[in-house]
C-alpha positions in Angstrom: -7.7 18.5 12.9 -6.2 15.1 13.7 -2.8 16.3 12.6 -2.7 18.4 15.7 -3.4 15.5 18.1 -0.4 14.8 20.4 -0.5 11.1 19.5 0.0 12.0 15.8 3.2 14.1 16.4 6.6 12.6 15.5 8.4 15.1 17.8 6.6 14.1 21.0 7.6 10.4 21.2 11.2 11.4 20.3 11.2 14.1 23.0 9.6 11.9 25.7 11.9 8.9 24.9 15.0 11.2 25.0 14.0 12.4 28.4 13.5 8.8 29.7 16.8 7.7 28.3 18.6 10.6 29.9 16.8 9.8 33.2 18.4 6.3 33.0 21.8 7.9 32.8 21.5 9.8 36.1 22.3 7.0 38.5 25.1 5.8 36.3 26.7 9.3 36.1 26.2 10.2 39.8 29.3 8.2 40.9 31.3 10.1 38.3 29.9 13.5 39.5 28.7 14.3 36.0 25.4 15.5 34.5 24.3 14.1 31.2 25.5 17.2 29.3 28.9 17.1 31.1 29.1 13.4 30.1 28.5 14.3 26.4 31.4 16.8 26.6 33.6 14.1 28.2 32.7 11.6 25.4 33.9 14.1 22.8 37.1 14.8 24.8 37.8 11.1 25.4 37.7 10.6 21.7 39.5 13.7 20.5 41.7 14.7 23.6 41.5 18.4 22.8 38.9 20.5 21.0 38.0 24.1 20.6 34.7 25.3 22.1 33.4 25.8 18.5 34.2 22.2 17.5 32.7 20.9 20.7 29.5 23.0 20.1 29.2 21.6 16.6 29.7 18.1 17.8 27.0 18.4 20.5 24.6 20.8 18.7 25.1 23.2 21.6 25.9 27.0 21.5 28.7 28.6 23.5 26.2 30.1 25.9 25.1 26.6 26.9 28.6 25.1 26.8 30.3 27.8 28.9 28.7 27.0 32.3 29.1 23.2 31.6 32.8 23.7 30.8 33.3 25.9 33.9 31.8 23.1 36.1 34.0 20.5 34.5 37.1 22.7 35.1 36.1 23.2 38.7 35.9 19.4 39.0 39.4 19.3 37.5 38.3 17.2 34.6 39.2 19.7 31.8 41.4 22.7 31.3 40.4 25.8 29.3 43.2 27.7 27.6 43.5 30.3 24.9 45.0 29.2 21.6 48.7 30.2 21.2 48.4 31.3 17.6 44.8 32.7 17.9 43.7 33.9 21.4 40.1 34.0 20.2 40.1 30.2 20.2 39.3 28.6 23.5 40.9 25.1 23.7 39.4 22.4 26.0 41.8 19.7 27.1 41.4 16.7 29.4 43.3 16.8 32.7 44.7 13.6 34.2 41.6 13.3 36.3 39.5 13.7 33.2 41.4 10.9 31.5 41.1 8.7 34.5 37.3 9.2 34.6 37.1 7.4 31.2 37.9 4.1 32.8 35.1 4.6 35.4 32.6 5.3 32.6 33.4 2.3 30.4 30.3 0.3 31.5 27.8 3.1 31.0 26.9 2.5 27.3 26.3 -1.2 27.8 24.2 -0.5 30.9 22.0 2.0 28.9 21.7 -0.4 26.0 20.6 -3.2 28.2 17.9 -1.0 29.7 16.4 -0.2 26.4 13.3 -2.3 25.3 14.6 -2.9 21.8 16.5 -5.7 20.0 20.0 -5.1 18.7 18.7 -4.7 15.1 16.0 -2.3 16.2 18.6 -0.2 18.1 20.8 -0.1 15.0 17.9 1.0 12.8 16.8 3.6 15.3 20.3 5.0 15.5 20.7 5.1 11.7 17.4 6.9 11.3 18.0 9.5 14.0 21.5 10.1 12.6 20.1 10.5 9.1 17.6 13.1 10.4 20.3 15.0 12.3 22.6 15.1 9.3 19.7 16.5 7.2 18.8 19.1 9.8 22.5 20.2 10.1 22.7 20.5 6.3 19.5 22.6 6.2 20.8 24.8 9.1 24.2 25.4 7.4 22.3 26.6 4.3 20.3 29.1 6.2 
């Protein structure tokens, strides 16, 4: 049953590579006092300034049970504020604080540092990103039809 060999699985090299890339983020994120998941939240907020937990979860493919402790930690660090929506108290809004906005400047070099550590040429990186995005879009479409 060669199809059950680890070396023949698509999921394993994706999983192992993802772990290695995330490991490369750790020393870059340490001075910012962020974990990788917290960094992903901050990326969304630096782009959108304010989002609901639902929108944030959709953007990051994370459920509210996973996001809640991450957001609490970011709030404790004074990087974000969590507030209830004025028109709908069921909506929890996540907004950057001044400290959270200031953190963006400190994080500017992280993407370039990560890209330079990857053993791929620019064209290969672009192809990899396009293919993984394509898979993610298809998986999201399938999940929304379930």
